[in-house]
C-alpha positions in Angstrom: 147.1 59.3 41.0 150.6 59.2 42.4 150.9 57.8 45.9 152.1 60.7 48.0 151.4 59.1 51.5 154.3 59.4 53.9 155.9 56.4 55.6 155.8 56.1 59.4 158.9 55.6 61.5 158.4 52.6 63.8 160.8 50.8 66.2 163.0 48.3 64.4 163.4 46.1 67.5 160.2 46.3 69.5 160.0 44.6 72.8 156.7 42.6 72.9 153.9 43.2 75.4 151.4 40.5 76.3 147.9 40.9 75.1 146.6 39.7 78.4 148.8 42.3 80.2 147.1 45.0 78.1 143.7 43.7 79.1 144.6 43.7 82.8 146.3 47.1 82.7 143.3 48.8 81.1 140.5 46.5 82.5 139.2 45.9 79.0 136.2 43.7 78.1 137.2 40.9 75.8 135.8 38.4 73.4 138.1 35.5 72.4 141.3 34.1 73.8 143.9 36.6 74.9 146.2 34.3 76.8 149.1 33.6 74.5 149.3 36.5 72.1 152.0 39.2 72.1 151.9 42.8 70.7 154.7 44.7 69.1 152.8 47.7 67.6 149.5 49.6 67.0 147.8 50.5 63.8 144.7 52.5 63.0 144.5 51.4 59.4 144.4 47.9 58.0 146.8 49.2 55.2 149.5 49.9 57.7 149.2 46.9 59.9 152.4 44.9 60.5 152.7 41.4 62.0 152.2 41.7 65.8 150.1 44.8 65.7 147.0 45.7 67.7 144.5 46.9 65.1 142.4 49.7 66.5 138.9 50.1 64.9 137.8 53.7 65.3 134.4 55.1 64.2 134.8 57.5 61.3 132.6 59.9 59.3 132.0 57.5 56.4 132.6 54.1 58.0 133.8 52.2 61.1 137.4 51.1 61.1 136.5 47.8 62.7 134.8 46.8 59.4 138.4 46.2 58.1 139.3 43.8 60.9 139.5 40.8 58.5 142.0 42.7 56.3 144.0 43.6 59.4 144.1 40.0 60.4 145.4 39.0 56.9 148.1 41.6 57.3 149.3 40.2 60.6 147.2 41.9 63.4 146.9 39.7 66.5 143.9 41.5 68.1 141.3 44.2 67.6 140.6 47.1 70.0 137.3 48.8 69.3 133.9 49.8 70.8 130.7 47.8 71.1 129.5 48.8 67.6 132.9 47.9 66.2 132.9 44.6 68.0 129.8 43.6 66.1 131.5 44.5 62.8 134.6 42.6 63.7 132.9 39.5 65.2 133.8 37.1 62.4 137.4 38.2 61.9 138.8 35.4 64.0 140.9 37.7 66.2 140.4 38.4 70.0 138.4 41.6 70.4 139.1 44.1 73.2 136.3 46.6 73.9 136.4 50.1 75.3 133.7 52.9 75.4 135.8 55.6 73.6 138.4 54.1 71.3 140.1 57.3 70.3 140.3 58.5 73.9 142.0 55.2 74.8 144.4 55.0 71.9 147.2 57.3 73.3 147.5 55.5 76.6 147.3 52.1 75.0 149.9 53.0 72.4 152.1 54.5 75.1 151.9 51.2 77.1 152.7 49.0 74.1 155.6 51.2 73.1 156.8 51.8 76.7 156.8 55.5 76.3 157.0 56.2 80.0 160.5 54.6 80.0 161.8 56.9 77.3 164.5 59.2 78.7 164.2 61.9 76.0 163.1 65.4 77.0 159.9 66.2 75.2 159.2 69.8 73.9 155.7 70.6 72.8 155.1 73.7 70.6 151.6 75.1 70.0 150.1 78.3 68.6 148.6 79.4 65.3 151.8 80.3 63.5 155.4 79.5 64.1 155.1 76.0 65.5 157.0 74.3 62.7 159.7 77.0 62.8 160.2 76.6 66.6 160.5 72.8 66.3 163.2 73.1 63.6 165.0 75.8 65.6 165.0 73.5 68.7 166.4 70.7 66.5 169.1 73.0 65.1 170.3 74.3 68.4 170.2 70.9 70.0 172.3 69.5 67.2 174.8 72.4 67.5 175.0 71.5 71.2 175.9 67.9 70.3 172.6 66.4 71.4 171.0 63.7 69.4 167.6 65.2 68.6 164.4 64.3 66.8 161.3 66.3 65.7 157.8 65.8 64.4 156.2 68.7 62.5 153.8 69.6 59.7 156.6 69.1 57.2 158.3 65.9 58.3 159.3 63.5 61.1 163.0 63.5 61.7 165.5 61.4 63.7 168.9 62.9 63.2 169.5 62.6 59.4 166.6 60.2 58.8 163.3 61.9 57.7 159.9 61.1 56.3 157.2 63.5 55.1 154.2 64.2 57.3 150.5 63.9 56.6 149.2 65.5 59.8 150.7 68.4 61.8 150.7 66.1 64.8 150.6 62.3 64.0 147.9 60.1 65.3 148.7 58.7 68.8 149.6 55.3 67.4 152.2 56.8 65.0 153.5 59.3 67.6 154.3 56.7 70.3 155.9 54.4 67.6 158.0 57.3 66.5 159.2 58.0 70.0 160.1 54.3 70.4 162.2 54.5 67.2 163.8 57.6 68.6 164.7 55.8 71.8 166.5 53.1 69.7 168.5 55.8 68.1 169.4 57.3 71.5 167.6 60.5 70.9 167.8 62.7 74.0 165.4 65.6 73.1 162.4 65.8 70.8 160.5 68.8 69.4 156.8 68.0 68.8 154.5 70.4 66.9 151.1 70.2 68.7 148.1 71.5 66.9 144.8 72.4 68.6 143.2 69.5 66.8 145.9 67.2 68.2 144.8 68.1 71.7 141.1 67.9 71.0 141.4 64.6 69.1 143.6 62.8 71.6 146.7 62.6 69.4 149.1 63.5 72.2 147.4 61.4 74.9 149.7 59.2 76.8 152.5 61.9 76.9 153.6 64.4 79.5 155.8 67.1 78.0 158.7 68.4 79.9 158.3 71.9 78.3 155.3 73.3 76.4 155.9 76.5 74.3 153.2 78.9 73.0 153.8 81.1 70.0 150.6 83.1 69.3 146.9 82.8 68.5 145.2 84.4 65.5 142.3 83.8 63.2 142.4 80.2 61.9 140.6 76.8 62.2 137.2 78.3 62.8 135.9 75.4 60.7 136.9 73.1 63.6 136.2 75.5 66.5 133.0 77.5 67.0 134.8 80.6 68.2 138.2 82.0 69.0 137.5 81.4 72.6 136.9 77.7 72.0 140.1 77.6 69.8 142.0 79.3 72.7 140.7 76.8 75.3 142.0 73.9 73.2 145.5 75.5 73.4 145.2 76.2 77.1 144.7 72.5 77.8 148.3 71.9 76.9 149.3 74.0 79.9 147.8 71.7 82.5 149.6 69.3 84.8 148.3 66.2 83.1 149.9 67.5 79.8 153.1 69.3 80.6 155.5 70.0 83.5 156.5 73.6 82.6 155.6 76.2 80.1 157.2 79.0 78.1 154.6 81.5 76.8 155.0 84.4 74.3 153.0 87.2 75.8 152.9 89.7 72.9 149.1 89.3 72.7 146.2 89.1 75.0 145.9 85.4 74.2 149.4 84.8 75.3 148.9 86.7 78.5 145.8 84.7 79.2 147.7 81.4 78.7 150.3 82.6 81.2 147.6 83.7 83.7 145.3 80.7 83.4 148.0 78.0 83.1 148.1 75.5 86.0 151.8 74.7 85.5 154.9 76.9 86.2 155.2 79.4 83.3 158.1 81.5 82.1 157.2 84.4 79.8 158.8 85.9 76.7 158.1 89.3 75.0 159.4 90.4 71.6 160.4 93.8 70.3 160.8 94.2 66.5 163.6 96.2 65.0 163.3 100.0 65.6 162.1 101.8 62.5 160.2 98.8 61.2 156.5 98.7 60.3 156.0 97.2 63.7 158.0 99.8 65.7 154.9 101.1 67.5 154.5 97.7 69.2 155.3 97.9 72.9 156.6 94.6 74.4 154.7 93.3 77.4 156.3 92.7 80.7 158.0 89.4 80.7 160.8 87.3 82.2 162.7 87.3 78.9 162.8 89.9 76.2 163.9 89.5 72.5 165.1 92.6 70.6 165.8 92.6 66.9 169.0 94.5 66.3 169.5 93.9 62.5 167.2 92.5 59.9 167.9 91.6 56.2 166.5 89.5 53.4 168.7 86.6 54.4 169.1 86.8 58.2 167.7 88.4 61.4 170.0 89.2 64.3 168.7 89.6 67.8 169.5 89.8 71.5 167.8 87.8 74.2 167.8 89.2 77.8 166.7 87.1 80.8 166.6 87.1 84.5 169.8 87.7 86.5 171.4 89.7 83.7 171.7 86.8 81.4 172.1 87.8 77.8 172.7 86.2 74.4 173.2 87.8 70.9 172.9 85.7 67.8 171.2 85.4 64.4 169.0 83.1 62.4 169.4 82.7 58.6 165.7 83.6 58.1 163.6 86.5 57.2 161.6 88.5 59.7 161.4 89.6 63.4 158.9 86.7 64.0 161.6 84.2 63.1 163.8 85.8 65.7 160.9 85.5 68.1 160.6 81.8 67.2 164.3 81.3 67.9 164.0 83.2 71.2 161.2 80.9 72.2 163.2 77.8 71.3 166.2 79.1 73.4 164.1 79.9 76.5 162.5 76.4 76.2 165.9 74.8 76.3 167.0 77.0 79.2 163.9 76.0 81.1 164.6 72.3 80.5 168.1 72.7 82.1 170.4 73.7 79.2 172.9 76.4 80.2 172.5 79.7 78.3 176.3 80.2 78.2 176.7 76.8 76.6 174.0 77.7 74.0 175.7 81.0 73.3 179.1 79.3 72.9 177.8 76.9 70.3 175.9 79.6 68.4 178.9 82.0 68.5 181.2 79.2 67.3 178.9 78.5 64.3 178.0 82.1 63.4 174.4 81.8 64.5 171.7 79.1 64.5 172.2 76.6 61.7 168.6 76.2 60.8 166.9 75.1 57.7 163.1 75.2 57.8 161.4 73.8 54.7 158.8 76.1 53.1 158.8 78.8 55.8 159.8 82.0 54.1 162.3 79.8 52.3 164.5 81.8 50.0 165.0 79.7 46.8 166.4 82.3 44.4 170.0 82.9 43.7 172.3 85.9 43.7 170.7 87.4 40.6 167.2 88.6 39.8 164.3 89.0 42.2 164.3 87.4 45.6 161.8 84.5 45.7 160.3 83.2 49.0 158.1 80.1 49.3 156.0 80.2 52.4 153.5 77.9 54.2 151.5 80.8 55.7 147.8 80.6 54.9 146.2 82.8 57.6 145.7 86.6 57.8 148.3 87.0 60.6 150.9 85.0 58.7 150.3 87.2 55.6 150.6 90.3 57.7 153.9 89.3 59.3 155.6 88.0 56.2 154.6 90.9 54.0 155.7 93.3 56.8 159.1 91.6 57.1 159.7 91.7 53.3 158.7 95.4 53.1 161.2 96.2 55.9 164.0 94.4 54.0 163.5 95.5 50.4 163.2 98.7 48.5 161.7 97.0 45.4 158.2 95.9 44.5 156.5 92.9 46.2 154.6 90.5 44.0 152.5 88.0 46.0 151.0 84.7 44.8 148.4 82.9 46.9 145.1 81.1 47.1 142.9 79.7 49.9 142.1 76.2 51.1 138.9 74.7 50.0 136.7 72.9 52.6 138.5 74.9 55.4 137.8 78.0 57.4 136.0 80.3 55.0 135.8 83.2 57.4 139.5 84.1 57.0 139.5 84.5 53.2 138.3 88.1 53.0 141.0 89.2 55.5 143.7 87.3 53.5 142.7 89.0 50.3 142.6 92.4 51.9 146.0 92.0 53.6 147.6 90.8 50.4 146.3 93.8 48.5 147.5 96.3 51.1 150.9 94.7 51.7 152.0 93.8 48.1 152.4 95.9 45.0 150.9 93.3 42.8 148.8 90.2 43.7 148.3 87.1 41.7 145.4 84.9 43.0 145.5 81.3 42.1 144.1 77.9 43.3 145.4 76.2 46.4 143.9 72.9 47.5 140.3 73.6 46.3 139.4 70.1 47.4 135.6 69.7 46.8 134.8 73.4 46.6 134.5 75.3 43.3 137.9 77.0 42.9 136.4 79.9 40.9 134.2 80.7 43.9 137.2 80.7 46.3 139.1 83.0 43.9 136.2 85.3 43.5 136.0 85.9 47.3 139.7 86.6 47.5 139.6 89.0 44.5 136.5 90.9 45.8 138.2 91.5 49.2 141.4 92.6 47.5 139.6 95.0 45.2 137.6 96.4 48.1 140.7 97.0 50.2 142.7 98.6 47.3 140.4 99.5 44.4 143.2 100.6 42.1 145.4 97.7 43.1 147.3 95.6 40.6 145.4 92.2 40.6 145.6 89.1 38.5 143.6 85.9 38.5 145.4 82.9 37.2 143.9 79.5 38.2 146.8 77.2 37.5 149.5 77.6 40.2 152.4 77.0 37.9 151.2 79.5 35.4 150.4 81.9 38.3 153.9 81.8 39.6 155.3 82.5 36.2 153.0 85.4 35.7 154.2 86.8 39.1 157.9 86.3 38.1 157.3 88.1 34.8 156.2 91.1 36.8 159.4 91.2 38.9 162.8 92.7 38.2 166.1 92.8 39.9 165.7 93.9 43.5 162.0 93.0 43.6 160.5 90.2 45.7 158.1 87.4 44.8 156.3 85.8 47.7 154.5 82.5 47.0 152.3 81.9 50.1 150.5 78.8 51.0 152.1 75.6 49.6 155.3 75.8 51.6 156.9 72.4 51.8 154.0 70.5 50.4 154.4 68.4 47.3 150.8 68.1 46.1 147.7 70.1 45.2 144.4 68.5 46.4 141.5 68.7 43.9 138.3 66.8 44.3 139.8 64.2 46.6 142.9 63.7 44.4 146.4 64.8 45.5 148.0 65.9 42.3 151.9 66.0 42.4 153.0 69.7 42.7 155.9 71.2 44.6 155.9 75.0 44.6 159.6 75.0 45.6 160.6 72.7 42.7 158.4 74.5 40.2 159.6 78.0 41.3 163.2 76.9 40.8 162.3 75.6 37.4 160.6 78.9 36.5 163.7 80.9 37.7 165.9 78.7 35.5 163.5 79.3 32.5 163.7 83.0 33.2 167.5 82.9 33.3 167.8 83.8 36.9 169.2 80.5 38.1 
């Protein structure tokens, strides 16, 4: 198996903290001598420990992390933080042991103390929602860069400090990695950071120890019901970000009832945003909600979307994003309003965007156009929920007169309740559908495909459907169905560079493979 694990960005010149100071600050029980040791980092895994680290032993589904305390010591850890059960497992490791009742709940504040996060001068922008989080984070980064601000981001796709980037493994990194990343950004004099915040990140304490300057909300739709018992529970996890102990101000998209509830139930000051798709589109019957800011699409194409943004006191901006779909204009509008709410001048933003001909954004694997000037348009997208399918297919239909051929699969060992809706939406929105395997993990891939196919056939009995298990072969089958002026949408893999099968991450990049297939077909 190829090692596809990303590297974490850590401070290059950490300022040590005393272990005894940590004990006093958090009133921790201890076993062993803590008097003379110093800490320069935090690690949850013995494999990532660096000399000077506090090794944090967290109970897991299969084993307790504290069982690896000896390996952590050999790698250079200077102490262990764990619970009572972990303390027994780590008793013979030869390191001082610090004990707390809930290790994961303590991790964020401990990591923040070690990395001095409270001293970081950067503005922190959190973005949450089912779809659009990654896009908003990249749009924030792009606009900040155009304004001349040194910016950073952490997203599902990558962690980035200016031109330095590493791939991501989690949408939101574990608290130990996140605080280390912010410390590295401080060394680079980053002044604003966009952070993609998943519901799981809030529920599982990954953003503990942070107070965001601005929290943004995109939308809420069917997803992650393997992690949450209901949509209401999923919503409540998002709502937690809009509380005073998490964020100072919020910007909320109120196109849906979920967004309106976030705005109403938030306990921090909130500015609202409503979006109006282009007149004459498939979504033209939408009526934007009342809001402080309003985005209106004025022109949409396969390679860009132009929009206006109107706010209080007659403020107005018109610009474009080099991206497909009204929802990308909505993401850009959210990013702009978040910046304005943090203190950036709308006129300065407008000047920078006008100078550059729009927002200079590149978002890996989000309706990413990878084809050339000839042949069918080919988009690679990360969308793997019913709402994402609906929006992307609608945007493509609005911008093309040709056929739409869609390739997709469904995650194994993830929310099974959304699969039928995905199959039905694909069949209704595309002219031809190729169903393939996408991260089957430990599930039987044929069973996943059968569910998708059955839903597609029920939705459109006479629809043009194909079942091709191998993703590379499936894309080539889709491409063979397309002609000049048609569109191929490959939904699911997005930026990812692997396919997970039975616990093994097999190297596979949909973007690279699609480019190769286009070359083989003579289109590139």
